[in-house]
Backbone as CSV, one residue per row, in Angstrom:
resi,resn,N_x,N_y,N_z,CA_x,CA_y,CA_z,C_x,C_y,C_z
1,MET,-9.015,3.202,-16.081,-9.450,4.389,-15.345,-8.373,5.456,-15.483
2,SER,-8.667,6.502,-16.257,-7.653,7.495,-16.564,-7.601,8.623,-15.542
3,GLY,-8.752,8.997,-14.981,-8.799,10.100,-14.030,-8.487,9.646,-12.619
4,PRO,-8.497,10.591,-11.666,-8.255,10.247,-10.267,-9.254,9.215,-9.755
5,LEU,-8.803,8.394,-8.839,-9.712,7.433,-8.219,-10.716,8.187,-7.355
6,GLN,-11.968,7.838,-7.484,-13.006,8.471,-6.673,-13.129,7.699,-5.365
7,LEU,-12.457,8.189,-4.356,-12.430,7.527,-3.057,-13.055,8.403,-1.993
8,GLU,-13.815,7.777,-1.118,-14.381,8.455,0.034,-14.063,7.652,1.285
9,PHE,-13.625,8.345,2.327,-13.336,7.668,3.589,-14.620,7.101,4.186
10,VAL,-14.535,5.850,4.647,-15.702,5.182,5.233,-15.545,4.997,6.736
11,THR,-14.452,4.367,7.150,-14.313,4.067,8.571,-12.875,3.699,8.918
12,SER,-12.561,3.772,10.205,-11.308,3.256,10.751,-11.655,2.117,11.693
13,ALA,-10.823,1.095,11.707,-11.124,-0.074,12.534,-9.868,-0.584,13.222
14,VAL,-10.068,-1.210,14.366,-8.963,-1.804,15.114,-8.659,-3.197,14.595
15,ASN,-9.678,-3.903,14.125,-9.443,-5.239,13.587,-10.405,-5.525,12.447
16,ILE,-10.178,-6.623,11.784,-10.920,-6.967,10.578,-12.410,-7.156,10.853
17,ARG,-12.763,-7.569,12.051,-14.177,-7.809,12.383,-15.001,-6.528,12.329
18,ASP,-14.323,-5.392,12.504,-15.032,-4.116,12.529,-15.175,-3.484,11.144
19,LEU,-14.627,-4.120,10.123,-14.720,-3.572,8.773,-16.018,-3.993,8.099
20,PRO,-16.638,-3.105,7.333,-17.828,-3.502,6.569,-17.435,-4.457,5.455
21,GLU,-18.390,-5.231,4.989,-18.107,-6.144,3.890,-17.827,-5.358,2.619
22,SER,-17.059,-5.961,1.734,-16.714,-5.318,0.471,-16.757,-6.367,-0.636
23,PRO,-17.236,-6.005,-1.840,-17.250,-6.971,-2.934,-15.849,-7.244,-3.463
24,ILE,-14.977,-6.237,-3.405,-13.611,-6.404,-3.907,-12.739,-5.305,-3.308
25,GLU,-11.513,-5.680,-2.914,-10.705,-4.749,-2.120,-9.225,-4.880,-2.450
26,VAL,-8.526,-3.743,-2.398,-7.069,-3.738,-2.462,-6.566,-3.077,-1.192
27,ALA,-5.329,-3.394,-0.824,-4.760,-2.832,0.402,-3.400,-2.231,0.111
28,VAL,-3.052,-1.221,0.902,-1.749,-0.580,0.818,-1.018,-0.844,2.127
29,VAL,0.182,-1.416,2.016,0.950,-1.755,3.205,2.379,-1.262,3.020
30,GLY,3.024,-0.904,4.115,4.402,-0.448,4.038,4.868,0.035,5.392
31,ARG,6.160,0.243,5.504,6.685,0.690,6.795,6.295,2.145,7.046
32,SER,6.403,2.550,8.282,6.088,3.922,8.645,6.971,4.889,7.858
33,ASN,6.407,5.983,7.422,7.116,7.038,6.704,7.496,6.661,5.276
34,VAL,6.871,5.615,4.722,7.150,5.254,3.326,6.275,6.065,2.371
35,GLY,5.221,6.697,2.924,4.382,7.561,2.100,3.064,6.959,1.676
36,LYS,2.474,6.108,2.520,1.207,5.466,2.163,0.074,6.475,2.016
37,SER,-0.086,7.331,3.007,-1.177,8.309,2.962,-1.003,9.277,1.794
38,SER,0.226,9.718,1.565,0.493,10.628,0.451,0.152,9.965,-0.879
39,LEU,0.435,8.671,-0.984,0.140,7.958,-2.226,-1.360,7.846,-2.454
40,ILE,-2.104,7.518,-1.409,-3.558,7.422,-1.538,-4.143,8.774,-1.937
41,ASN,-3.635,9.841,-1.342,-4.087,11.184,-1.716,-3.782,11.477,-3.180
42,ALA,-2.610,11.044,-3.647,-2.224,11.282,-5.036,-3.106,10.484,-5.992
43,LEU,-3.427,9.258,-5.624,-4.289,8.426,-6.472,-5.670,9.063,-6.637
44,ALA,-6.138,9.710,-5.568,-7.455,10.349,-5.601,-7.376,11.824,-5.996
45,ASN,-6.134,12.331,-6.096,-5.912,13.748,-6.383,-6.627,14.644,-5.361
46,ARG,-6.521,14.231,-4.099,-7.114,14.993,-2.996,-6.100,15.055,-1.858
47,LYS,-5.741,16.264,-1.453,-4.653,16.440,-0.500,-4.979,15.933,0.898
48,GLN,-6.235,15.992,1.303,-6.583,15.683,2.682,-7.440,14.429,2.837
49,LEU,-7.504,13.593,1.804,-8.325,12.381,1.914,-7.782,11.464,3.008
50,ALA,-6.510,11.136,2.888,-5.845,10.338,3.916,-4.941,11.280,4.718
51,ARG,-4.968,11.158,6.008,-4.226,12.076,6.867,-2.726,11.841,6.735
52,VAL,-2.019,12.892,6.370,-0.569,12.828,6.216,0.084,13.502,7.415
53,SER,1.108,12.849,7.955,1.801,13.422,9.113,3.301,13.310,8.917
54,ASN,4.034,14.253,9.457,5.486,14.166,9.453,5.988,13.221,10.536
55,THR,5.082,12.777,11.385,5.440,11.863,12.467,5.194,10.420,12.029
56,PRO,6.243,9.607,11.879,6.047,8.210,11.487,5.168,7.487,12.497
57,GLY,4.395,6.528,12.006,3.577,5.729,12.899,2.246,6.337,13.242
58,ARG,1.850,7.407,12.540,0.591,8.074,12.871,-0.620,7.234,12.455
59,THR,-0.479,6.483,11.344,-1.574,5.608,10.917,-1.574,4.374,11.812
60,GLN,-2.484,4.352,12.782,-2.485,3.281,13.776,-3.698,2.365,13.654
61,LEU,-4.573,2.673,12.701,-5.779,1.882,12.509,-5.866,1.417,11.062
62,ILE,-6.788,0.493,10.806,-7.094,0.097,9.439,-8.079,1.124,8.890
63,ASN,-7.663,1.868,7.882,-8.518,2.908,7.304,-9.080,2.434,5.967
64,LEU,-10.398,2.532,5.818,-11.066,2.012,4.626,-11.707,3.135,3.821
65,PHE,-11.455,3.100,2.505,-12.012,4.069,1.562,-12.817,3.314,0.514
66,GLU,-13.888,3.954,0.015,-14.784,3.273,-0.922,-14.885,4.037,-2.240
67,THR,-15.023,3.289,-3.348,-15.263,3.875,-4.659,-16.769,3.917,-4.911
68,PRO,-17.226,4.694,-5.901,-18.662,4.743,-6.204,-19.256,3.386,-6.560
69,ASP,-18.434,2.481,-7.108,-18.926,1.165,-7.483,-18.960,0.184,-6.319
70,GLY,-18.436,0.601,-5.175,-18.466,-0.263,-3.999,-17.154,-0.943,-3.675
71,GLY,-16.194,-0.922,-4.614,-14.884,-1.469,-4.312,-14.200,-0.626,-3.248
72,THR,-13.281,-1.219,-2.508,-12.670,-0.514,-1.381,-11.150,-0.576,-1.402
73,VAL,-10.548,0.464,-0.809,-9.103,0.556,-0.639,-8.821,0.650,0.849
74,VAL,-7.899,-0.162,1.335,-7.557,-0.165,2.757,-6.124,0.320,2.952
75,ASP,-5.971,1.262,3.859,-4.666,1.774,4.258,-4.329,1.123,5.596
76,LEU,-3.340,0.236,5.590,-2.976,-0.498,6.800,-1.963,0.281,7.637
77,PRO,-1.908,0.017,8.945,-0.943,0.715,9.803,0.480,0.503,9.303
78,GLY,1.295,1.561,9.379,2.693,1.426,9.000,3.437,0.567,10.013
79,TYR,4.315,-0.277,9.517,5.076,-1.142,10.433,6.513,-0.627,10.566
80,GLY,7.181,-1.092,11.618,8.593,-0.803,11.773,8.930,0.525,12.431
81,TYR,7.940,1.189,13.041,8.231,2.465,13.700,8.894,2.184,15.046
82,ALA,10.207,2.371,15.102,10.995,1.949,16.261,10.635,2.693,17.540
83,ALA,10.158,3.933,17.428,9.887,4.735,18.622,8.594,4.323,19.321
84,ALA,7.776,3.513,18.658,6.535,3.057,19.287,6.861,1.993,20.336
85,PRO,6.106,1.965,21.437,6.330,0.933,22.454,6.191,-0.465,21.854
86,GLY,6.902,-1.413,22.441,6.894,-2.774,21.920,5.506,-3.378,21.812
87,ASN,4.653,-3.134,22.806,3.313,-3.713,22.771,2.475,-3.103,21.653
88,VAL,2.736,-1.817,21.347,2.023,-1.169,20.250,2.458,-1.751,18.918
89,ARG,3.772,-1.949,18.742,4.276,-2.529,17.491,3.711,-3.928,17.277
90,LYS,3.615,-4.700,18.362,3.058,-6.048,18.249,1.588,-5.998,17.867
91,ARG,0.864,-5.019,18.411,-0.557,-4.890,18.091,-0.736,-4.518,16.623
92,TRP,0.099,-3.593,16.145,0.028,-3.219,14.726,0.316,-4.422,13.839
93,GLN,1.365,-5.177,14.188,1.751,-6.328,13.372,0.639,-7.364,13.335
94,SER,0.007,-7.597,14.497,-1.100,-8.543,14.565,-2.275,-8.056,13.730
95,MET,-2.545,-6.751,13.785,-3.633,-6.155,13.025,-3.416,-6.376,11.526
96,ILE,-2.185,-6.124,11.071,-1.850,-6.272,9.659,-1.944,-7.731,9.227
97,THR,-1.345,-8.616,10.020,-1.325,-10.036,9.666,-2.727,-10.616,9.599
98,ASN,-3.546,-10.321,10.607,-4.912,-10.850,10.622,-5.706,-10.358,9.418
99,TYR,-5.512,-9.097,9.078,-6.222,-8.553,7.919,-5.788,-9.284,6.640
100,LEU,-4.497,-9.386,6.413,-3.997,-9.969,5.173,-4.409,-11.428,5.006
101,LEU,-4.454,-12.158,6.098,-4.767,-13.584,6.020,-6.266,-13.857,5.949
102,ASP,-7.085,-12.971,6.506,-8.508,-13.298,6.688,-9.477,-12.462,5.860
103,ARG,-9.023,-11.410,5.194,-9.938,-10.555,4.435,-10.276,-11.233,3.103
104,GLU,-11.478,-11.776,3.006,-11.852,-12.583,1.851,-11.953,-11.778,0.560
105,SER,-12.296,-10.517,0.643,-12.485,-9.705,-0.568,-11.183,-9.124,-1.107
106,LEU,-10.064,-9.372,-0.414,-8.771,-8.808,-0.821,-8.258,-9.483,-2.092
107,VAL,-7.994,-8.678,-3.129,-7.508,-9.230,-4.392,-6.084,-8.798,-4.722
108,MET,-5.596,-7.737,-4.103,-4.228,-7.285,-4.388,-3.713,-6.425,-3.246
109,VAL,-2.445,-6.652,-2.890,-1.767,-5.834,-1.895,-0.695,-5.018,-2.606
110,PHE,-0.757,-3.716,-2.444,0.278,-2.843,-2.974,1.275,-2.596,-1.844
111,ALA,2.430,-3.242,-1.955,3.445,-3.183,-0.908,4.429,-2.062,-1.225
112,LEU,4.426,-1.021,-0.398,5.257,0.151,-0.644,6.647,-0.026,-0.052
113,VAL,7.654,0.301,-0.850,9.048,0.253,-0.426,9.680,1.606,-0.724
114,ASP,10.443,2.123,0.202,11.098,3.421,0.033,12.122,3.329,-1.098
115,GLY,11.916,4.088,-2.169,12.812,4.017,-3.315,14.201,4.555,-3.043
116,VAL,14.352,5.349,-1.999,15.651,5.930,-1.690,16.540,4.934,-0.946
117,ILE,15.969,4.251,0.024,16.780,3.343,0.848,16.617,1.877,0.468
118,GLY,15.613,1.572,-0.332,15.389,0.183,-0.723,14.689,-0.602,0.359
119,PRO,14.463,-1.905,0.128,13.733,-2.721,1.103,14.539,-2.970,2.373
120,THR,13.893,-2.734,3.517,14.503,-3.060,4.802,14.259,-4.541,5.094
121,GLU,14.855,-5.029,6.173,14.623,-6.424,6.558,13.142,-6.675,6.821
122,LEU,12.473,-5.699,7.430,11.043,-5.842,7.691,10.253,-5.891,6.387
123,ASP,10.640,-5.044,5.414,9.988,-5.095,4.103,10.136,-6.484,3.492
124,GLN,11.342,-7.012,3.534,11.596,-8.331,2.959,10.813,-9.414,3.685
125,GLN,10.668,-9.248,5.002,9.882,-10.200,5.782,8.419,-10.169,5.367
126,VAL,7.867,-8.960,5.194,6.472,-8.824,4.789,6.254,-9.407,3.397
127,LEU,7.155,-9.099,2.462,7.031,-9.638,1.105,7.118,-11.163,1.121
128,GLY,8.001,-11.692,1.969,8.127,-13.147,2.079,6.857,-13.784,2.622
129,GLU,6.220,-13.126,3.596,4.988,-13.664,4.166,3.844,-13.607,3.156
130,LEU,3.803,-12.532,2.370,2.770,-12.436,1.332,2.933,-13.577,0.328
131,GLU,4.167,-13.784,-0.104,4.422,-14.849,-1.089,4.141,-16.225,-0.493
132,GLU,4.568,-16.434,0.736,4.391,-17.727,1.400,2.917,-18.085,1.554
133,ASN,2.076,-17.073,1.767,0.653,-17.306,1.981,-0.180,-17.164,0.710
134,GLY,0.518,-16.998,-0.420,-0.191,-16.931,-1.692,-1.042,-15.691,-1.857
135,ILE,-0.642,-14.590,-1.219,-1.393,-13.339,-1.317,-0.802,-12.507,-2.454
136,PRO,-1.574,-12.192,-3.487,-1.039,-11.418,-4.614,-0.555,-10.044,-4.148
137,PHE,0.610,-9.621,-4.656,1.114,-8.306,-4.273,1.875,-7.660,-5.422
138,THR,1.895,-6.339,-5.385,2.657,-5.526,-6.320,3.547,-4.608,-5.511
139,VAL,4.840,-4.601,-5.794,5.756,-3.715,-5.080,5.753,-2.346,-5.745
140,VAL,5.510,-1.317,-4.943,5.511,0.065,-5.412,6.663,0.786,-4.724
141,ALA,7.619,1.268,-5.510,8.749,2.019,-4.969,8.379,3.505,-4.928
142,THR,8.374,4.083,-3.742,7.952,5.473,-3.567,9.148,6.432,-3.583
143,LYS,8.837,7.720,-3.586,9.825,8.798,-3.471,10.809,8.826,-4.635
144,LEU,10.326,8.516,-5.837,11.174,8.535,-7.018,11.852,9.893,-7.201
145,ASP,11.145,10.956,-6.833,11.693,12.303,-7.004,12.920,12.563,-6.144
146,LYS,13.112,11.756,-5.109,14.242,11.955,-4.204,15.478,11.137,-4.602
147,VAL,15.339,10.302,-5.633,16.479,9.523,-6.114,17.225,10.340,-7.165
148,LYS,18.531,10.519,-6.975,19.325,11.283,-7.931,19.328,10.580,-9.285
149,PRO,19.135,11.343,-10.370,19.106,10.748,-11.714,20.318,9.863,-12.000
150,SER,21.487,10.267,-11.514,22.703,9.496,-11.766,22.704,8.148,-11.055
151,GLN,21.836,8.021,-10.032,21.791,6.781,-9.247,20.565,5.939,-9.554
152,LEU,19.696,6.431,-10.453,18.398,5.792,-10.645,18.504,4.356,-11.138
153,GLU,19.301,4.123,-12.153,19.396,2.766,-12.704,19.946,1.788,-11.672
154,THR,20.933,2.239,-10.909,21.494,1.385,-9.857,20.453,1.117,-8.782
155,ARG,19.683,2.166,-8.401,18.663,1.988,-7.379,17.584,1.017,-7.853
156,LYS,17.173,1.156,-9.118,16.145,0.259,-9.647,16.622,-1.186,-9.619
157,ARG,17.869,-1.400,-10.008,18.416,-2.759,-10.016,18.522,-3.329,-8.611
158,ASP,19.082,-2.530,-7.702,19.300,-3.015,-6.339,17.979,-3.226,-5.596
159,LEU,17.019,-2.327,-5.808,15.734,-2.469,-5.115,15.008,-3.721,-5.580
160,ALA,15.000,-3.952,-6.881,14.345,-5.155,-7.406,15.010,-6.416,-6.865
161,ARG,16.335,-6.404,-6.845,17.075,-7.558,-6.339,16.761,-7.790,-4.864
162,GLY,16.692,-6.685,-4.098,16.395,-6.809,-2.672,15.009,-7.345,-2.403
163,CYS,14.086,-7.129,-3.360,12.719,-7.636,-3.219,12.557,-9.025,-3.831
164,GLY,13.626,-9.539,-4.447,13.544,-10.839,-5.093,12.715,-10.817,-6.359
165,LEU,12.705,-9.661,-7.048,11.884,-9.493,-8.243,12.732,-8.934,-9.378
166,THR,12.133,-8.834,-10.567,12.799,-8.188,-11.683,12.423,-6.707,-11.687
167,GLN,13.179,-5.900,-12.408,12.883,-4.476,-12.464,11.507,-4.199,-13.051
168,ASP,11.082,-5.055,-13.985,9.771,-4.869,-14.611,8.626,-5.118,-13.638
169,ASP,8.923,-5.793,-12.522,7.884,-6.090,-11.536,7.601,-4.905,-10.623
170,ILE,8.487,-3.911,-10.607,8.383,-2.803,-9.669,7.715,-1.602,-10.337
171,VAL,6.760,-0.986,-9.627,6.140,0.252,-10.096,6.771,1.407,-9.321
172,TRP,7.438,2.311,-10.046,8.086,3.457,-9.407,7.178,4.673,-9.467
173,VAL,7.005,5.353,-8.333,6.111,6.512,-8.292,6.685,7.628,-7.435
174,SER,6.127,8.798,-7.637,6.376,9.932,-6.744,5.046,10.613,-6.491
175,ALA,4.609,10.594,-5.250,3.363,11.279,-4.895,3.535,12.787,-4.987
176,THR,4.773,13.259,-4.904,5.054,14.693,-4.936,4.972,15.255,-6.349
177,THR,5.613,14.568,-7.303,5.645,15.069,-8.684,4.602,14.420,-9.581
178,GLY,4.022,13.306,-9.126,3.003,12.625,-9.925,3.539,11.583,-10.875
179,ILE,4.859,11.406,-10.920,5.438,10.397,-11.807,4.930,9.008,-11.417
180,GLY,4.428,8.275,-12.401,3.972,6.905,-12.171,2.578,6.790,-11.588
181,ILE,1.972,7.898,-11.190,0.675,7.847,-10.529,-0.431,7.404,-11.490
182,VAL,-0.398,7.896,-12.720,-1.424,7.506,-13.701,-1.391,5.997,-13.940
183,LYS,-0.197,5.456,-14.079,-0.050,4.012,-14.290,-0.585,3.238,-13.089
184,LEU,-0.250,3.705,-11.887,-0.698,3.007,-10.683,-2.208,3.141,-10.511
185,ARG,-2.756,4.316,-10.839,-4.213,4.486,-10.776,-4.915,3.465,-11.655
186,ALA,-4.391,3.279,-12.870,-4.998,2.337,-13.800,-4.957,0.922,-13.240
187,SER,-3.844,0.573,-12.602,-3.701,-0.760,-12.016,-4.678,-0.965,-10.866
188,VAL,-4.735,0.023,-9.956,-5.662,-0.061,-8.819,-7.097,-0.125,-9.325
189,GLY,-7.440,0.736,-10.287,-8.795,0.758,-10.826,-9.182,-0.553,-11.469
190,ASN,-8.224,-1.196,-12.137,-8.501,-2.481,-12.769,-8.820,-3.549,-11.728
191,TYR,-8.046,-3.578,-10.648,-8.298,-4.561,-9.593,-9.607,-4.290,-8.858
192,LEU,-9.998,-3.009,-8.804,-11.214,-2.650,-8.082,-12.472,-2.763,-8.932
193,ASN,-12.349,-3.230,-10.138,-13.516,-3.412,-11.004,-14.439,-4.441,-10.366
194,VAL,-15.583,-3.984,-9.874,-16.495,-4.874,-9.147,-16.966,-6.033,-10.028
195,LYS,-16.933,-5.837,-11.338,-17.328,-6.914,-12.253,-16.388,-8.117,-12.109
196,ASN,-15.179,-7.851,-11.611,-14.221,-8.936,-11.438,-14.389,-9.648,-10.100
197,ALA,-15.256,-9.128,-9.252,-15.368,-9.683,-7.902,-15.733,-11.160,-7.913
198,ASN,-16.631,-11.554,-8.808,-17.051,-12.938,-8.831,-15.957,-13.875,-9.314
199,LYS,-14.974,-13.333,-10.049,-13.892,-14.171,-10.558,-13.007,-14.699,-9.435
200,LYS,-13.000,-13.943,-8.322,-12.153,-14.358,-7.209,-12.804,-15.474,-6.400
201,ARG,-14.108,-15.559,-6.459,-14.801,-16.501,-5.592,-14.906,-17.878,-6.235
């Protein structure tokens, strides 16, 4: 898929039971302010598809988007927003965990990590839980445009090491400049190929 992903917003849900069925689905997960909404907008080449806010923790629901073929993309609540009340953070964490463990149509999780600061302890915890539960995931390092060129190779090495992966396993992108977006679009589009849905079952 060379062009922008054709995504349309379908619904927001508090838990997995409220989501419509999907033949095949990918999810985007990451800490608050890592740029999930901006990335989804970049993949679709639409500025207002997913709501972007300067306030971390604004994505508080499971947001579902659909392609013309019926495949779906889910934007999960950002985790790790320290200013949110403890009970809210626990609710978000439960929402994310229940979705990841129980969504039968889920074929790939795109786990976003801030390319400037690298994986936090919470990021490493989430990646560990995905691996422990056998949930396929791809690490996407965001904000490539904010990494100084002189520090890029060091950042790539350290970020991969912090995620327990090789540098080749990491997809680096910038939603602002578009670097890496075409490659990521192709990857997302490949996973969302409804013809592949039966292969998972």
